[in-house]
N, C-alpha and C positions, 0 to 999 in steps of 0.2 A: 733803778738805783744801782750804781756800781759798787764794787767791793769797798770803796772808800767812803761810801755814804753820799756820793754826789748824784743828784737827780739830773737826768738829761731831759730838759723840757722842750716842747714844741708849741707851735701855734695852737695845735689841737688840744693839748692838755694844760695849757697855761692858766686859763681862767679857773679851772677846777683846783689846780695846784695852789694858786694864789688864794682862793677862797677857803681852802682847808688848812692854811698855815696858822699854827698857834705860836710858833717861835719866830724870832727875827730871821730874815732870809737874805743871803748874799747870792746875787746872780752874776755869773760871768758870761757876757756876750762875746763870742769868739767867731773866727773864721778858720776853716780847716788849714789853710795855707799861711796863716798869720804867724810870722816868726816871733813876734813879741808875745803873742798868746802862748806859744809853745814854751817860751822862756819863763813866763810867770806861772804856768799851769802846775808845775811840781809844788810850788809854794801854796797855791790854792788847794791842792789835794792834801798837803801837809796840814793846813789850817782846818780843812774839813774834818780830818781825824781828831785834831786837838779840840775843836769847838763843837763837835757833833751833838753833844748833849744840850747845848744852849742855842744853837743856830742851825738853820737849814742851808745847805749849799746846793746851788743849781747851776748847770751849764746850759747855754742856749746857742745853737749854731745859727748865726745871722743869715746864712744862705737858706737854710731850711725853715727858718722862722722869721721871715721878713716882715710880716704884719706886726708881730710883737716888738721887733726891733724898731720899726718906725714909730709905733705907739709911744715908746719911751725915748724917742729921739736919739737912738744910737747911730752915730755917724762915723765912729772909728772903733777899732778893736785892738786890744781888749778894752771893754767897758765893764766896769763892776757897778752894779746897782744894788743899793742897800734898802731893804723893805722892812717896815714895821706894820703889823696888822694890815698887810696887803697894800700899804701905801709906800711909794718910792720916796725916800727921805734924803738920800745922798748918792753921789756917784764919784767914781775915780775913773779917768779916761786915759788910755794910751799907756806909754811906758812909765810904770811906777816902780818904786823900790818895794821889794817884798815887805820891808818894815812898815811902809805906809799902809799897805793892804792889811797887814796884821793889826796895826793901830786902829784902823777903821772898823775892823771886825770886833776888836776888844771894846771899842766905844759902843758899837751896836749892841753887843751882849750886855755890857755893863748897865746901859740905860734901859734895856728891855722895852716894854710898852711905853714908857715915859718918853721915848725918843719922838713919838708922833706929836706929843704935846709941846715939845720944845724945839720944833723945827718948822720951817715953811715947806709944805709939800711941793714936790716938783710936779709940773703938769703931766698928766698921763692921758691926754686926749689923742685921738687918732687924727692925723692931719686931713684936712678937707681936700688936699691935693693928690690923694691916692688915685 
């Protein structure tokens, strides 16, 4: 975990991290050379400070964590995946306004565990084509 409270996840620690989450979680899938990732990252960090008591913030490098990226269907960066009780329930992909990211985080926090009950989970299967 860095000084902002953001966890850097990898394929190796993902399952443990996911299984131990008690709070809703926002995961930013990024690539090191992604210009749009670098543009939105300061906002992601700002929101991690603001919402740290009610939400867990995670970054995942798509190059170093290709298995997990494929598992969740990440095809572009940045991709933000929102999890409740270990289940992916929403995503925001590509260039988004910081206000949209903030609103998605607020909704995730506001609805807490209820978000799983009021959404259709996204598939989290590993592709048979790997």
